[in-house]
KESEFI-867204 format. One record per residue: x, y, z of N, C-alpha, C in turn. Coordinates in steps of 0.001 Angstrom, whole numbers, plus 500000, padded with zeros to 6 digits. Layout:
KESEFI-867204
XYZXYZXYZ...
end
This chain:
KESEFI-867204
107532954892554111107608956356553571109147956230553088110275955342553114111155955335552619111470955326551288110704955432550594110284954550549289109817956072548747108728955979549028107998958220548834109142958452548152108373959188547385109123960263546646109170961389547432108913962012548024108579963313548857110117962751549667110843961731550196111946961491551083112579961589550017112575961223549004114116961992548504113875963203547766112771963947546895113132965220547048113477966481548106112370965649549213113581966986550023114933966635550470116170965948550639116884965876550878117451966627549580117393966718548362118169968398547778117589969449548040117600969562548967116562970961549509117364971270550056118813971616550451119614972464551363119000972473552217118692970725553035117876970231554697117514971561554675116413971577553862115104972947553843115364973964554227116724974672553953117315975974554583116857975952556270116939974670557156116909974904559251118470974696558966118442974991560554119926975036561140119666973619562277121050973255562496120982972536563071121466972801564802121054972175565307120598973438566954120800972040568150121365972951569586121503971466570108120279972233571219119090971663572258117930972676572856117884971965574251118102972796574830118237972024576445115747972137576694116239970816576663114417969333576920114757969160578187114874969835579635114431969499580609116121968441581581116650967664581250117962967890582374118640966959580716117958967108579660119428966169578530119422967811577467119836967461576755120068967933575645120250967568574032118837968147573185118387967161572496118921967804571023119336967281569688120095967478568269118554968050568148118481969552567411117276969800566729117988970488565422116299970658564435116776971754563131115060972647563528116543973951563575115450974966563221114722975406561689113129976050561906113925976815561041112494977889561091112739979374561047111648980325561298112728980763559691111363981489559062110485981137557901109863983174558142110530983988556805109872984789556636108587985655557103108236986759558064106528986334558728105806985869558963106625984515560166106323983721560725105139984320561875104012983498561582103167983956562484103491983073563994103851981829563682102925980479564583104827979719564685104324978016565375105691977488565369105529976282565477105798975372565315105306973663564934106760972897566096106821972239567025107171971496567724107188969910566875107882969893566106107460968268565191108688967153565921108244966397566591108205965131567253108189963499566462109202963496567099109166961457567405110656960630568041109936959999568564110686958965569304110590957667568197111841956344569001111586955679568658110625955102568017110874954685566141109849953842565626110520953621564556110255951952563546111134951349563600112083951849562266112834951363560871113870952187559785112442952249559024111569951682558704110821951676557452110638953288558469109519953976558741109065954551559020109889955889558988110930955843559100111662956701558714110942957730559229111247957991560317110252959573560913110954960262560632112693960818560662113430961849560710113344962830559311113026961678558211112900962316556963110980962598557105109986961884556971108856962536557535108645964295557918108635964481558832109190965113559916109803966852559065110834966214558413111796967184556992110548967548556314109842966872556013108683966998554995107230967863554944107018967224556239106134967987556900106486969657557346108077969834557165108550970834557658108029972517556406108651971450555643108927972012554155106926972466554051106487971561554596104706972263553983104423973316555093104861973632556376104408974321557315105148975721556586106474975587555704106918976841555874106227977930554982105368977507554702105197977733552953103936978308553466103156978270554862102007979110555419102687979550556683104180980334556620104836981480557279104778979917559097105182979546558723105158978624560409106263978273560653107435978233561464108554977882561692108562976183561987109112975812562308109207974528562548110929974200564051110752973111564734111949973008565509111648971606565468112532970634564516112391969216564808113233968765565822112992967170566594113854967118567732113057965960567869114070965309567401114298963826567563114766963047569470113430963191569651113466962761571493113951962123572439114524961738572069115611960567572046117104960768571494118219960189572936119590960134572365119825959236571878120825959285571433121882957954570404122169956776571619122722957429572391122992956255574032121877955642574572119863956411574650119080956017574580118522954896573576118794955405572384118125954682571451118683953188571552120672953500571794121027952058571939120650950817573035120061951800573696119811950908575281118966950635574835117717950976574205116017951321574084116053949385572945117682949571572543117464948365571150117175946810571934118312947240573103118316946298574137116794945874575179115956946531575269115168946290576236114268947139576505114173947992574657112244948820575122111785949667575898113169950211576727112878951120577442112065952368577260112667952997576332112094954287575717110806954677574542110939953863573904110106953335572451108169954052573233107689953779573915106757953542574655106671954484575659107208954847576470107618955842577279107348957646577132105697958138577167105514959178577063105779959770578601105937959800579271105960960236580586107743961082580798108730960677580033109611961177579620109531961716578371109431961507577256108724962319575975107961964027576067107130963863577463105832964369577267106961966114577591108038965774579000108546966065579766109470966745578491110445966405577889111584966962577373110356967860576191109522967106576045107905967953574567108205969357575818108154969151576875107752970711577439109061972163577526109777970947577437111075971420578239111682971744576586111544971465575443111648972310573691110352973340573726109552973500574091108467974445574428109188975809575093109161975724576363109822976142577343110683977305576269112042975588575853113620977282575335112755977779574712111534977072573442111117977835572464110622980046573017110340979688573969109506980864574572109852981572574648111260980645575130112996982554575566113255982638574396113530981662573752114457982003572886113888983334571610115014984844572158114418986037570935114047985852569982114389984625568866113927984391567574112356984216567641112047982819568386110889983213568775110003982670569349109862983364570663109184983810571782107767984144571568108134985370569998106948986010569827105745985078568428105937983917568747105173983590567494104705982051568713102755982392568511102140980796569148103003979394568639103266978617569804103499977309569835102385976330569258103151975361568653102104974085568375102997972533568340102237971546568461102921969989568617102356969240567734102928969245566979102753967241566131103334966512566509102813965046566435103572964541566975102904962724566327103440961905565763102196960815565415102909959204567187102283958162566444102550957365567248102375957683569238104255956741569041104056956771570769103809958686571647105005960065570733105062961067570575103762961782570051103251961438569438101768962386569746100938962185570906101038960919570953100038961122572529101488961564574159102429961392574027102568962550574939102605964159574005102505964723572823102086965450572381101318966156573760099900965701573038098599965008573823099232965893575890100027964694576229100310964828577490100678965837578046101520965758577652103005967329577468101331968901577321100878969320576455099863969939576880098606969837577580098439968817578100097637968467579699098278969172580752099901968944580709100371969154582124100574970836582070101154971333580699100815973286580763099824973037579478098714973346579620097968973832578783098083975215577888098402975858579871099272977181578740099794977821577839100794976847577140101945976966576312101593976605574854100661975340574294100605975072573399098741976054572578098850975868571771097766976712571314097442975894570207097943974677569553097367973827568614097991972759568652097462971213568641098002969830568484097554969037567403098443968900566788097385967877565778098213966590566213098136965034565673097857964330566165097463963555564985098760962372564602098740961731563308098517960224563947097704959554563650098008957904564413098500958022565619097960956808565734099035956621567088097360956178567932097111955374568789095796954684569247095727955660571344096848956394572024096478957505572361095679956736573603095901955755573611095746954755575370096218956031576360097392956027576301098539956310577435097799957800577499097335958413576990096951959471577163095907959803577032094454958636578096094137958741577841093261959811579263094045959561580078093036960025581225094036961946581337094603962708580474095189963165580114094126964592579256093605964040578555092948964488577083091857965689577972091498965218579107089984966240579733090436967901579757092581967748580386092977968989580353093166969716579183093232969563578492093827969671576524093308970964576489093997972269576551092993973058575889093285974163574999094663973036574193094875973396573066093977973084571344093424974009570889092665973175570128093550971855568877093026971194568527093493969763568725092718969113568103093717969005566602093005967271565942093236966148565625093168964864565230093248963801565353093084963735563838094063962896563219093667961910562094094543960741561873093707960218561694094235958984561272093466958156559763094337956908559491093562956466558025092629955722558277092225956169557225090412955392557612090448953586556914091545953374556991091551952191557343091602950998558233092292951651559045093099951731560298091469951277561317091139950413561240089645950463562673090280950617564199091312949866564510091422950330565615091628951920566129092705952561565374093262953594565246091647954831564883091366954304564280090258955571563626089495955133565366089199953784565617088115954107567184088874954088568011090149954253568134090407954860569502090627956301569384090792956760568415090980958145568005089043959008568183088425958244568339086952958527567739086214958959569491087126957664570183086325957720571280087791959017572382088906959371571459089230959949573021088861961713572513088375961684571148087239963215570760086596963481571895085506962522572005084757962416572970085089963512574754086573963050574882087469963377575634088001964739575886088382965003574804088387966964574485087210967636575046087658968258576166086527969707575855086896970842575329087512971462574656087892972182573172087627972033572185088213973057570712088488972834569945088759971411569927088253970919568574089021969487568279088165969112567065088590968157566054088023967416565010088826966479564648087940965054564330088677963761564289088768963791562376089959964075561433089917963363560663090878962448559658089909961452559005090288960178558849090894960057557727091662960119556295092344960230555691091570958670554481091065958621554054090099958296553185091771956724552265091037955568551803091368954683551062092362954168552081093551954341552909094275953615553197095064953190554078095004952499554746095431951729556040096631952130557204097742953722555896099137954063557334098549955029556480099502955941557786098855957766556941100218957819556387101081957079556173102424957440555241103346956938554690102105955483554052102784954173553038102562955239551677102890956741551364101919956653549800102351958338549431102645958851548496102604960138548317101560960735548709100722960264548139099299961164548641098734961121549649098573959993550635097913959952551747099503960960552384100461961388553205101715961910553334100948963192553146100474964148551666100406965490551423098794965510552089098113964321552186097040964494552026097313965011554365097935964153554866098074964613556699098851966168556174099823965991555383100379968192555532099743968551555298098184968276554242097464969237554309096670969808555860095885968949556455095757968942557273095801969407558111096954969196557919098189969439560485098212970580559638098817971737558204098614972824557879097539973921557923096656973308557047095250974061556982094784974597558962095535973500559969094728973826561046094930973984561571096949973970561459097833974530562590097786977101561709097525976982560354097170978079560114095777978456560901095053977977561186093743978570561230094338978558562872094476977819563750094674977669565262096098978703565871096950978511565026098649979671565590098503980901565200097558981579565575097023983239565780098340983509566267099200985277565925099887986433566150099732986250567448101411986224568301101337986212570161101459987929569940100298988723571007100405989841571099101281990924571313
end
């Protein structure tokens, strides 16, 4: 991801016009970047956990946010862990797959957005990949009254399996076509989801964010999904 053109272009876009904020998420405060475009009709929490440096999850989130903004969708980008937690994880591995902590924080972020006057009128959605994607689904099941739509890109979702039947949000699962394990796992997860749901393989790739073309396809699929389901709140 770090070698792709879109990573370089985004940094030249004045931090995509977002602003840095500190957001309460349960028992902790997390650093985030929020942007509400004119005439926004929905909002997406773009969360990421502890991935490899090569995956460059922060930059991926910023690039996705820019695409969502063209569809009049507000975004909140949040690293689900503090720098101290990341340091501890480097020694212990405690946080990187801890979907229980992540889902609690996603719910806290969503509650804050619904209480924030700037965003309280916007339909909420969640976007996550890997462990953060599984956590987004668990959060959607724990508080089914909050998200209207969820998009998960990659991730095998084993930790979310028991929660899937409780997800009411319209859910899109995206996998790289050549990542056979993830394709199989997501197709199995699809059978457990009870409401509006769809599975989309990105053709010809083994990793969703391996190059510009695969990134663009993920961004298009996610944007289309959120634009369809994040309807204006009454």
